[in-house]
N, C-alpha and C positions, 0 to 999 in steps of 0.2 A: 608412244607406250603401246599404240594400236599399229606403229610402223618396224616395230620391234618382230611384234607379234608375226607382220609380213612377211620380214626377212627370214624369219626362222621356218616359216612355214614354207617358203622360197627354196631353203636349204634343205630343210628332210624331203620338198618334192625331188632336189637335184640328187642326193644323197640314193634316195630309192628309184632315180632313174641309172643311173649309174650303174648299181646293183644289179637289176634287169637287164642293161644290157650286158655286163660280164658273165651274167645266168645264161643271157639266149645265145651270145657268142661259142657256150659250151656245145648249147643246141644246135646249133649250125655245124659244129663241126662234123656230126653225124652225116651230112650230105656226101664227106667224104666214103661211107661205106660203100655204096653202089659202085662209084671207082676202084676201090679196093679189094673188089669183087671178082672186077675186071683183072688186075693185074696180078693178084697171087692165091684168087679161087674162092668161094665161096666157104669150104672147110675152115682154109688159112683164116679167112676175115671174121667166122664165128668164133675160133681162138682167141685171135686177138680182142675180139670186144670182151668174151669172156673175161681171161687174161687181164682188160682193164678195169673188168666190173670190179673183181676180187679183190685189184688190187687198191682200187678205192675204198673198199667194204672197209679193207684193214685198218688201211687209212683213219677212216672215219670212226672205227672202234677204238684204233691208237687216239684219238682226236677227243673224244669223249672221255680217256684216261686220264688227259691232263700233258696227251704227249702231242709233238709236229712232227709231220713228216715233209720233209722237205719239198716244196713248189705242192705238191698235190690239200695239204691242209691248208695252205697260203691260198691257193685257188678258192676253196670250200669257201673259207671265210671272208673272201672278196667276192663270191659270188651267191651268197645267202644272205638273207633277209634277218636284221637283228635276233627278231623273236623265232626263227631258224635254228641261230647258233646252237640254243641250249635244247636242243633236240638230235636225235640221228638224221641226218638230213639225207633224205631218201631220192631226192632226186636224178641225181646223175647215173643210179643204181638203177631205177626204172625208164633212163633213158637208154642204158646199155639194152638191156633185156627188151624194150620196146624194138630196135633196133634186130637183136638178134632173131625174136618173134616173126617180123617181118620175113628173113631170109631163111628161117625154115617151112615158113605154113606156106609160103609163095611163091610161087617161079618167076623169072625173071619178065617183063619189066614192070609185073604188080607188087612186084617186094622193093624195086625202085622207084616208084610211085608214094609207095606208104611212107619211105625213109625220106624223102624227099618233101613229104609232107608235115613229118614229125619235125623232121630240122627246121624248116619254114615256115609252115604254119604257125605253129606254136610261139616259135622265137618270137614272129613278127607282129602277131596279132596280140600278146605283151607288154611289146615296146610302144607298140600305137597309142593300145588302151592305157599304158600310162601320159603318152604326151599329149594325145588328144578326146581321150573318152569321157564324153559329158553324157547320152545314154544307158543309163544302165539297163540292163534285160533283165524282167524279172526270171527270179527264182536260179539265179546260176551262179550265185555266191561273188557277185562283183564284175565279174562278163559284161566290156559295154559293147555298145553295137559298133562302133568305128572299130575298133577289135576284131568282131568278125569280121566284118567286113573286110579288112587287113586279110587278116586270114584267107578269107574266100580269094584273096586277087593274088594272094603268092601262092598258094596250091596250082589253083589254076595257072597259073604262068606255069611256074616247076612241068606241069603234067602236061599241058601244050609241048614243051619244050624233046620231053621223053617221046609223048606219044601224041602228035598232030592233028586233034580231033576234037572241034570245040564241044560237043556234047559229053563226051568224056571228061572233056577237061573241067566242065559246067559241073556236072553228076557228082564227080570226085570230090572238088571242093566246096561246094555245099555241104555235102557228108561230113570234109574234114572240121567245118567252122562247126558244123554241129556239134559234132563230137567235143569240140575246142572247149567250145560253150556249156556244157555239162561240169555241174560245180563234182570234179572228182579231186582235183589237187593233184598229188604229183600222178597219179591211176590215170590221166588223162594220155601220159607217157606210154603205156600198155595202154590203153584203147583205141589213141590213134590210129598208130602204125594197124594194128590188127583191124579195124571196120574200115578203114581206109585200103589196106591191102585186099579185104574182102569181098569191097564195092567194085576194086580196078579188075580182078579175077574173075566178077561175072559179064563186065563190059566188056573185055578186053577177047 
């Protein structure tokens, strides 16, 4: 009996981790946005992000009505926690809006730094927290110290690759980790890029 419970717990953890990896893979795709602005321009990139966000919104409305949109609905089902599938999944929408806000509010390279923090900081924090998280941070809704440290490191590296300044990288990374640790659920996709972009703008 005890062995079956252990196996069930491991299976549940494995399923949760797989879902989290798929979810955060979508997050990481946002890291292509700064490159797109170089290739096709900021206006065209914003239009592309807006179109993708609207398309996902339509697909999610249809999913809630019992219909399936090829590819999009399947990705939503694979990347959503079981409890999330019973409601409108807002994550991809706030992710797209967060990237658009960074492009509209801040100049380069602050916008790029904000988007990289959104792509890598939040994604890596979540996966590391699921895998290695043991020390829960109070008043954060379950965020872990291990996840926050991973977020800090990921953002620091990505910032340093854009602006080779240790001080800027550390301040921005700590800001990103602090914002990521707030119990804001899907709103962190909006709060992180805006907060990180603002910090980067002041520092640069």
